[in-house]
C-alpha positions as CSV (number, residue, x, y, z in Angstrom):
1,M,-60.4,6.0,-153.0
2,K,-57.2,6.8,-151.2
3,R,-59.0,8.1,-148.1
4,K,-61.0,4.9,-147.9
5,N,-57.8,2.8,-148.0
6,F,-56.2,5.0,-145.3
7,F,-59.1,4.4,-142.9
8,K,-59.1,0.7,-143.6
9,R,-55.4,0.5,-142.7
10,I,-55.9,2.5,-139.5
11,L,-58.8,0.2,-138.5
12,A,-56.7,-2.9,-139.3
13,G,-53.8,-1.5,-137.2
14,I,-56.1,-0.9,-134.2
15,T,-57.7,-4.4,-134.6
16,M,-54.3,-6.0,-134.6
17,T,-52.7,-4.1,-131.7
18,L,-55.7,-4.1,-129.3
19,P,-55.1,-7.8,-128.3
20,L,-51.5,-7.0,-127.6
21,A,-52.4,-4.0,-125.4
22,I,-54.8,-6.2,-123.4
23,Q,-52.2,-8.9,-123.0
24,A,-49.5,-6.4,-121.9
25,K,-51.8,-5.1,-119.2
26,Q,-52.1,-8.6,-117.7
27,Y,-48.3,-8.7,-117.3
28,V,-48.2,-5.4,-115.5
29,R,-50.5,-6.6,-112.6
30,T,-48.9,-6.2,-109.2
31,R,-51.6,-7.7,-107.0
32,I,-50.2,-10.3,-104.6
33,P,-51.5,-13.7,-105.7
34,K,-51.8,-15.1,-102.1
35,A,-53.4,-14.3,-98.8
36,F,-51.6,-12.6,-95.9
37,K,-52.4,-12.2,-92.2
38,V,-52.0,-9.0,-90.2
39,D,-52.0,-9.6,-86.4
40,A,-54.1,-7.6,-84.0
41,G,-52.4,-4.4,-83.1
42,K,-49.9,-4.8,-85.9
43,D,-49.3,-3.0,-89.2
44,R,-49.3,-4.7,-92.6
45,F,-45.7,-3.7,-93.1
46,G,-44.6,-3.7,-89.5
47,K,-44.5,0.1,-89.1
48,S,-47.5,2.0,-88.0
49,I,-47.9,5.7,-88.7
50,S,-48.9,8.6,-86.4
51,L,-50.8,11.5,-87.8
52,F,-51.4,13.5,-84.6
53,E,-50.4,13.2,-81.0
54,G,-52.1,10.0,-79.8
55,D,-53.5,8.9,-83.1
56,T,-51.9,5.8,-84.7
57,F,-52.8,4.1,-88.0
58,F,-52.2,0.4,-88.6
59,C,-52.4,-0.5,-92.3
60,K,-54.4,-3.8,-92.7
61,V,-54.8,-3.9,-96.5
62,S,-52.5,-1.6,-98.6
63,S,-53.5,0.0,-101.9
64,K,-50.3,-1.8,-103.1
65,D,-51.9,-5.1,-102.3
66,T,-55.0,-4.4,-104.4
67,E,-53.7,-2.4,-107.3
68,G,-55.4,0.6,-105.8
69,D,-58.8,-1.1,-105.4
70,I,-59.0,-0.7,-101.6
71,Y,-57.1,0.7,-98.7
72,M,-58.0,-0.3,-95.1
73,F,-56.5,0.6,-91.8
74,E,-57.2,0.5,-88.1
75,S,-57.2,3.9,-86.4
76,V,-56.4,4.0,-82.7
77,R,-57.4,7.3,-81.2
78,V,-56.8,8.7,-77.7
79,R,-57.9,12.3,-78.2
80,E,-61.4,13.4,-78.6
81,G,-62.4,14.8,-82.0
82,G,-61.4,14.1,-85.6
83,P,-60.8,15.6,-89.0
84,A,-62.6,18.6,-90.6
85,L,-65.6,18.1,-92.8
86,H,-64.2,17.0,-96.2
87,I,-65.2,15.5,-99.4
88,H,-63.5,12.7,-101.4
89,Y,-63.9,13.1,-105.2
90,N,-63.6,9.4,-106.1
91,Q,-63.5,7.3,-102.9
92,D,-66.3,5.7,-100.9
93,E,-65.4,5.5,-97.2
94,W,-66.6,3.1,-94.5
95,W,-66.1,3.3,-90.7
96,Y,-66.5,0.4,-88.3
97,V,-66.2,0.9,-84.6
98,L,-64.0,-1.7,-82.9
99,K,-63.8,0.1,-79.5
100,G,-65.3,3.2,-77.9
101,Q,-67.8,5.7,-79.2
102,F,-67.8,7.9,-82.3
103,A,-70.0,10.3,-84.2
104,V,-69.9,10.2,-87.9
105,K,-71.4,12.9,-90.1
106,V,-72.3,12.1,-93.7
107,G,-74.2,14.8,-95.5
108,E,-76.6,16.4,-93.0
109,E,-77.0,13.2,-90.9
110,V,-74.9,12.6,-87.7
111,Y,-74.7,9.0,-86.6
112,Q,-73.9,8.0,-83.0
113,L,-71.8,4.8,-83.1
114,K,-70.8,2.3,-80.5
115,E,-68.7,-0.9,-80.8
116,G,-69.9,-3.0,-83.7
117,D,-71.7,-0.2,-85.5
118,S,-70.7,1.0,-89.0
119,V,-71.5,3.8,-91.4
120,F,-70.9,4.0,-95.2
121,G,-70.1,7.3,-96.8
122,P,-70.5,7.6,-100.5
123,R,-67.9,9.5,-102.6
124,G,-68.8,13.1,-103.3
125,V,-70.7,13.6,-100.0
126,P,-69.2,15.7,-97.3
127,H,-68.3,13.8,-94.1
128,C,-66.3,13.8,-90.9
129,F,-66.1,11.9,-87.7
130,A,-65.1,12.4,-84.1
131,K,-64.0,10.2,-81.2
132,L,-66.2,10.8,-78.2
133,G,-65.3,10.4,-74.5
134,E,-62.3,9.4,-72.6
135,G,-60.0,6.4,-73.2
136,E,-58.9,4.7,-76.3
137,G,-61.1,4.5,-79.4
138,R,-60.6,2.2,-82.4
139,L,-62.0,2.5,-85.9
140,L,-61.6,0.3,-88.9
141,M,-61.6,2.6,-91.9
142,F,-61.9,1.5,-95.5
143,F,-61.5,3.5,-98.8
144,Q,-62.7,2.2,-102.2
145,P,-61.0,2.8,-104.5
146,A,-57.9,3.5,-102.5
147,G,-56.9,6.6,-104.5
148,K,-54.0,8.5,-102.9
149,M,-55.2,8.3,-99.3
150,E,-52.4,5.9,-98.1
151,E,-49.8,8.2,-99.8
152,Y,-51.4,11.2,-98.1
153,F,-51.4,9.7,-94.6
154,H,-47.7,8.7,-95.0
155,A,-46.9,12.3,-96.1
156,V,-48.7,13.8,-93.1
157,S,-47.0,11.4,-90.7
158,E,-43.6,12.5,-92.1
159,G,-44.5,16.2,-91.4
160,K,-44.9,17.3,-95.0
161,L,-47.9,19.5,-94.2
162,S,-46.4,21.1,-91.1
163,N,-44.5,23.8,-93.0
164,M,-47.1,24.5,-95.7
165,S,-49.2,27.5,-95.9
166,Q,-53.0,27.0,-95.7
167,E,-53.2,27.4,-99.5
168,E,-50.4,24.9,-100.1
169,A,-52.0,22.4,-97.7
170,N,-55.3,22.8,-99.5
171,N,-53.7,22.1,-102.8
172,F,-51.8,19.1,-101.4
173,R,-55.2,17.6,-100.2
174,K,-56.7,18.2,-103.6
175,A,-53.8,16.5,-105.3
176,H,-54.6,13.5,-103.1
177,G,-58.3,13.4,-104.1
178,F,-60.1,15.4,-101.4
179,E,-60.7,18.8,-99.9
180,R,-61.9,20.4,-96.7
181,V,-65.4,21.9,-96.9
182,G,-66.2,22.7,-93.3
183,P,-65.2,22.5,-89.7
184,P,-64.8,19.3,-87.6
185,L,-67.6,18.0,-85.5
186,G,-67.8,19.9,-82.2
187,H,-67.8,18.1,-78.9
188,L,-71.0,15.9,-78.9
189,K,-72.5,14.3,-75.8
190,Q,-72.2,10.5,-75.7
């Protein structure tokens, strides 16, 4: 009989506190309740980041704007090539070519992209991309959910990986939701 009353009290407590927990979550929301504009060639916060010589990222929609739902940036690339083959544990990724030509590898498929083309890469599938040819290339890149990618790119731009051992850099990537699983795309013909 005592055990039965104990469980009834626990159930009553959960039933009474659940609406309060739901209501409290609504007050914690940080999403901006209005639209904003980001001009062409500009960053959402007025300060672009550089990851490598000649590669600049302009945030267009921050993970802070969407409570971590999405992160979108424009990548302006001067050098040929791109990142090593890698896998995101929990983020889908989408690439849209604004200028130039790119190759995007998702799984075993390599897609040749020109201005206006796009590729979707589902989470959990190895992928990489490379800018092809001379001149400037521009990609619009989108992560959903945002995960810790924005945080990772800022850390790289501040030089945090430059003094890390390979093992430390691998652990740093994993802590930000992805890992390298192969080499970058080699030079491909346009």
